[in-house]
N, C-alpha and C positions, 0 to 999 in steps of 0.2 A: 764906165767905171762907177760903183756903188758911191753915192753922194755922203755916204757915213761911214762905211769900213774899206773903201776903195777897192773891193771885189769885182773882178769884171763878172759883167752880166749882159743877158740879152736886152734891148733897149724897151723900157717900159714907161708910161705917163707919168709915176712917181720916181722916176730914177734912183731906186733904192733895192736892195736884194731882199729876197722874201724874210729872212730873219731880221734885219733891221725894221723892215714894213710891219711884221707882227710885233716887234718892240717898240714901236712908235704910236701903232693902231692896235685896240682891242675892241673886236666889233661884237662880241658878248658883254661888253660894259651895259650895266642896267638890266641884266637877265638874271633873276635870283638861280644860286647854284644848289639851294637847299628850299625844301618845303615839307608840307604836312599833309597827310591822307586820313581821314578817319573810317574807320571800320569795324562794323558791329559783329560782334563775336556769334551771337544767338542764330543771326539768320544769313550772316557771311554774306552781309552786301557792304557797298563802298558809299561814300555821301557824296552826290553832287549837288553843290551849293546852288541854290540856299537851300531847299528842304528836301530834295530827292536821292533817294536811296536806291541804288543799282545793282544788278548782279553780276560780277565781272570774276573771270578766271585769271589767275596770274599770267602774266606776257600775253593777253586778251588783247584786241586791237579796241575792246571797248575801255580797257584799264588805260591803256596807251592816249586814248581820246579824253579819258578823264583827267589824266596827268597834264597833258597840254595844255587844257583849259585853263588849268591853273596859272600859267606863263603865257596865255595866249597876248595880254596885254604887252607885255615886254617882247614878244616876238613880231609886233609888227613893224619894227625898223628894221628887222633882217630878213631875209629870205631863206625859210626853212628847205634843206633838199633831203634831208634823211632824218629818220628817229627810230628809233628800236630800243631792245630793253637788255640792260646787261644782266647776267645769270647772279642770283643771291641766293642765299639759302632761303627756304620757305618759310622757316620760322626765325629770321633774322629781323623780321619789321623792318627792312629796309626795301625801297623800291629804285633802282639806279636806270637812268634813261641816258643814252648815246646820242646827241643831238649833232647835225651838221647844218649849219648855216652860211651863208655868203653875204656881204654888203659890198656896196661900192665907197672906195676910200679915196685918198689923194690922186686928183686929175684924173679920173674915171677908172682906177685900176681896182679889180674886183678881187677882193680877198674869201676868201673860205676858211673856216675853223671848225674845228673837233671838240668838243666840250661834254660834261658830263653833270647832270642835273640827279641830286640823290634826295630821295621823298623818306619821312620818316611816318610808317603806318602807326596812328594813335587810335585806342580802342574806344569806341563810342556807341552806347547802347542806342539803337533808333526809338522812334515813338513807338512801332509797332509792338517791338521785344518790350518795350517800358510798361505797357498796356497789360500784355500777357504776364509780366512778371508781377504785377501790381495784383493781380487777379479780383479787382474792384473796379476797376476802372472799363466801364464795359458803354458802347454806344447802342446797342439793341439786345432786347431779350426776347426767347420764344419761350411761352409757358403752354406745355403741353398737359391737358388734363381730360380725365376720365372718370365719372361719377359712379365708379362700380368700387363693389367688395373685392373682386377677384381682380389680379393684375397680371392676366396672361398675356393681353395684347401690350401691354408695356415691356415683357418679356422676349416677345415677340421682335416689338419695335427696337429694342436696344441691340438685336442681334442683327437687324437690318442696316442699323446706323454702323456697326462694327464693321460688316463686310463691305460696305459702299464707303468705308473713311470717311463719314462726313463728321466725325468727332474732332476731326485734327484742326479746324479752323475756332473752336470752342475756347474761351479763356477760362470759364466754370462752368461744371454741370452739377445742378443742387437737386436732391432728391428730397420732395416733399409729400406731406399725406396723399395728396391727389393726382400727383404726377411728378413731373421734371421741369426743371427750367434750366435753358441753356442761355447761356453768356456768350456776347460777339464782340470784337472789336469795330466791325463795321456793319452797316444795314444791308448790302448785298449777300454777305455770309448768312443772314438772319433769311433773308428771303429765299435764298436757297435751301435751306432747312425746312422752311415752311412748304415751298412748293413742293419737296421731297415727300414729306409727311403726307399731304394732300394725295400725290400719286400711290402710298404706299397702304394706308388707312381711310376707312370711310370718316371723314373728318369735316370741320367748317371753321373758319377763322376771320380774325377782323383784328384791326391791328389801331394803333394812336400813338402820338409822339408828342414829348414835352419839350417846350424850349428851356435850355439850359443858360445859355448866352448869347449876346448879339452885338456884334462889333458893326456901329453905325459908321465907320468911316469907309470900312471895305463892303459893307453890306453882307457879310457872313453869319448865318445862323448854325449853331449847334443843337441840336436836338437828341433827346435819347429816346428811342424807338421801342416799343413792346408790340408782340405779336404774340395772340391768344388763338390756340387751336383746341377747340374740342372733339374728341375723337368720340365716337357714338357709344353708349354704355351698353353695349353688347358684348358679351366674351363667347367663346367656343365653350359648348356644352350647355349651354343656357338654354332653358325653355321658355319660348316668349308668346303672346297672345297677339296677334294681327287686328288691326280694325276691318271690319267687313269690306269695306271700299277697296283697300290694299289687297286681301286676301283674293277678293274677286280679280282686280287688276294682275295679278300672278297665276291665271289660270286656274281660277277656283279652287284655291290650296284651302285647306283645314285652317283654322284662326289661330290652334294650338300646334307650334311648329318647334323644331328643335336646331339650333345653331350648331352646324358641324365644323364651321372654318369662319375666320374674320381675315381676311385680306385684304384688298382694296376694295373689296364687296363684302355684305354678309351674307355667307352662303346658308341656305336655310333648307331643310326637308321636312318633309309631312310622312311622320312614323306609321299612318294607316294608309297611305298609298305610293310612298315612295317619291313623289313629287318634288322636284326641286326647284330654287327658285334663289336669285340673285337680287340684292339691295345694294344699290350706292350711296353715296352719302345725302344726293340731292333726293332722292326718292325717301330716305328715312326722315329727315328733316321735314319734309312735307308732310308725312304720316307716320309719325313718332310712335313708338312703343317701347315698353320695358320689360326686362325680365321678372319672370313670376316668382322664381326663387333664388336665394344664394347657394352658393357651392356648400355651406355648412350644412343645408338643409336635405343634402344627398342620404338617400336610406340605402342599405346593403337588401336586395331580395336573393332568393333562391330560385332556380328555373325547376318547376316541377315536370312541366311538359311544355313542348314546344312542336308546332307544325308550321313547316315551309309552305308558304302561298306562289303557286309558281304563275298563275295567271290571276290578275286582277285587271277586271272591265273598268275603261276608261270613263271619267265623267265627260259631259260636254263641257268643249272648250280649256280640259286639261291641259297643262305644259308638260315639258319634259320630266323624265325619271332617271333616278340613278340607277347608273349600270355595277356600282361598287357595293351596292348594299342587297340584301335579301330579304322579301317581306315575310314577316313569321306571325303568327298567334301563340301567343304563351302564356300558360299560365303559373303565376307567380306568388312565392309567400315570403312574408318578411321572414329575415333570420331571426330578430327580436321576438317574433310570434310563433315559433315553431312548434310550441307548446298548445297550437291551437289548429282547429283545421280552416281557419278562415284564410283563402285564396284569394286573388286577383286575375282578371283577366284582361290583356292589352294587345295589342298589335303593336309590331316594334320593326324598326329597319334594321336589327342586328342579326337577322337570323343565319347568315353566312358564318357567324362564330359562336352563335351558343349553342348548345349542349344542353340536356336534362342533368340536373346537379350543377351546374356552373352558376357561381356568385355573380352578380349583376347589380350596379348603381343605378340609381333612377330617383323618380319625385313621385310622392304619394299625392295625387291630386283629390282622391275620393274623402282623405281626412283632413282636409286644411282648408285654410281661409282664403280664397284667391281676393287678394286687395287691388284689383284691376278693372278701370272701367269698361274695357271690351269685354273681359271674362265673366264680369258680372252680367251683362246683356245677352251672353250665349244662352242658349238651350241647353240645360244639363245633359240631355241627350248625349249630344255632341262633345260632351269635356269627356276624355279617357279616365280610368280611374288612375292607371300609373302610365308614365312615361320614361322607358328604358333609356341611359344615358349611354353606358359604358361597361365591358366586361370589366369585374374585378379581380385583379392579383394580389399575389402577397408582395406588398411594397418593398420591406425589408429586403425580402430577397432579389428584387431588382434593383435596388440599391447595391448590394454587394457584387452583383454582376456588372454595373455599369461600368464599362470599361472605356468612356469617351465623356469630355467638359466641352464646356462651353467658357467664351473668354467675357467679362463683364468691363463696361466703361468704368474711369474712376470719377465719383463723384463724391459731395459732400452728401452725407446722411445726416441732415440736421432734422431735428423734429419727426423722425422715422421709427418706425416700430420693427423690431428684429426679432419676435417672438417666436413660438411654434407655428402659429398659422402661416406667418409671413413664408417661414420655409417649407411648410407644407404646399401653399401655393407655388413656390419655385419648382417643388418636385412634380406637381400636377404638370408643370410646363413640360420638364423634362419627357415624363410620360407620355404626353401627346406628340412630342418630338419621334419618339420612338414607334408611336401608331400609325402616324399621318406623314405618308411619303411626301406631300406635297407641299407641308411647311418645311420640312428638312432640305428642300431644293433652294431655298433662299437663306440657308443659316449655315456658317462653316462649324462644323463638327471636327474636334479636336482628339487626336486619340490619347487616352491616360495610359501612359506607361507603367504607371505605381501598379498598376491593377493588372494581372495575367488574364489572356484570354482562356476560358472554360470551356470544356466540351460540351456537349449539348446532348450528353445521354441522361443527365437529371433535368432536361428543360420542361418547364413546365407548360409551356406554349404562348408565354407571354413575349410579345412581339421585341424584337432588338434589332439593332443598327448594324448592318454588316460592317466591315473592316476597310472595303472599297470607297465608302460613304465618309471615312475619317481621313482628316488631314494631319501629317505630321506637325507638332508644333515646335518651333525653331527654338532653341537655346543657345547664347552664345554667354560661355562660363565663361572664358579666358581670352587674353589678348592673342593674335594669330602670332606673337614674336615670342612668346612662353609658353611654358607647361606644355598642355596637350597641341595647342598651335605649333609648337617646335617640331615633333615629330612629321605634323601634316608638311610642314615647309620643307624637311628633310627628305 
């Protein structure tokens, strides 16, 4: 018989029934039945004391382990048999754990008990999200600079950053006169950006750091790091003058060359022989050269006569030639001098797209003062009178027909100009995308549904981007539970 209530029971060391034994002894005494868990709404992570934030899904093993650690000290006196979640509403801010424990009680009897521990989820912003929201608290900055008038390289770089999603870890992007500043919360993210820039554009970098604070007890140093990345000051469609030593090392090229593209290297072409060469960042900084002209100095010429040169004898030690261009000899006249008989003779690499009567943009070397150390030492007979750069089309008509668009980085435009020259530079970049297929491969181009697709009956021959190369831009206008989304669900 039970010594408390007299109910017949099987013999046990305590001589009590289960009901009386539970009434006399509570093995869950000292184990907290309530607790708190801190949750960051921005990054959806939970705080694991003292200062670690971990990603956990609801009712996951990771979240169960985090909750059990809260009462680990109290569970040391009992034996944990089972633990699991009791379902609660996802928005209830409550987590309920069902625990089964065992403990040896009076005279060696083992008692098992099931109880519930309830956790209240409290919102607390983690340090990383706090820095992002502050926008001024940064630990590393990447300063990207290019000392040029034209910003074509920056427009190209912006599209590459968007395509590879390297802007997601930035706290802030600030645009200044000579380039962009990228602010980061950690030095690792900034170093990743620097590595990407060095693989994408010819550049050189250097870093420095400044001590902010120092804890002498824990020997912890707090630094702010600065990475300076300088991009080579050469853009597409620049006319450059190489040093004699560099021109000879590139296969006896002419010193006067045209930059046709800037990717991870500088792509040059000799307009008189179609010889091409690539110069990486290290080679450039060992043998630096500058652009002879600014884009504002482009002049418009009209083709009076043009003859394609099908065979050109290679010089000694000459390098590779371009297969995408055609060598031609042309007689041109400035559109501003049509009332005169003055013409210029030149060799050009644009023979595949030029015909008599076409308008073309180029630089006049015959009537200018070249302020360049290498050009001033050249034999005047080796300097061409005119260097043609690209065919000229009606810009306003091209803008009306442009049925595609690009995305831009969100950045602070402090102290920058938004005048007509900046707008014209961006239009030049868009035209370069239409004309050069190799540049388009690295850029996400989105279809602009606001501009209808026109027929090609009145086409003037201007390069255009096909619909197959465009991406559909994703627009989420309403929630999936109402409006247009309701029809989709039904």
